[in-house]
N, C-alpha and C positions, 0 to 999 in steps of 0.2 A: 316224502311224507305228505299225507293228505288227510282231512280237508282243509280249506283255506278260510271257509266261512261256517259258523255254527249259530244256531239260535238258541238264546237264553232259555234255560229250563228244560231243554230237550238234549238227551245224551248224545254225544258226538263220538263217532268211532275214529280213532287215528290209526291209519295204515302206514306201514313202513317196512323196508327190507333189511334183512341182517345178512352179512356175508358168513358168519358163523354163530354158533349158540352163544347167547350173552344175556346177562340180567339187564333189564332196560328200566330206568327211573324216568318218569315223565313229570316235568315241573312247569307250572304256568305262572307268568308274571305280567301284571298289567303295565304296558309301556307307559313310562313316566312316573311309575310308582316303584318303591323299593321292595315291596313284600313279594316273596316267592311262596307258592303253594305247590307241595307234592300231590299230584292228582292221580297217580297210579304207579304201580310197579308191575313188571311181567318177566317171567322166565322165557325169553325168546328163543326161537329155534332158527336154523339157516333158511333163508328165503322169506316169503311174505309173513308179516305178523299184523295183529290188530289188537287194540286196546280201547276200551269204551271209557270215555271221560265224561263225568257228570258236570253239567254246566249249570245245576241248580244253585241259586245263590250268587252266580256270576253275573255282574253288571255289563251290559252292553259296552263295547269299546275294542281297542286294539290290545292284543296279548302277544307276547313271546312265548312260544311253546318250545320247550327244550327236552330232547330226549338224550339221555346219557347211558350208553351201553358199556357194560363191564364184562369182559370175557372170564373164563375160569382161571386164566393166568393172571388176572389183575389189571390188564391192559384197559384203559378207558377211551371211549371216543364220544364227543358230544356233537349233536347236530340240532340246529334251531330253525324254526320257522315262524312266521307270524300267522296268528289265527285272529279273525275278526268275529266278535260275538255280536249278533244283531238282536233287536228286541223281540220278545215273543209277540205272536200275533193276538 
């Protein structure tokens, strides 16, 4: 998954690879806080995929970005990474 750094107010494109077609839900949670925000869903295909995540209204700081893929048979896999949002210029 990439990117690792995003600028507040500028949409970030999250890129990832899937081994098979799946529905992907992307959630973002500020580290140290409990609230989780669903930032997008995608019907992914095998191989490289991309999803644009809006960072408008997101405060600068460290976030946990979680991607949960569910294949047609119902099997779920979750991967997470950290995303650092920096202030707008």
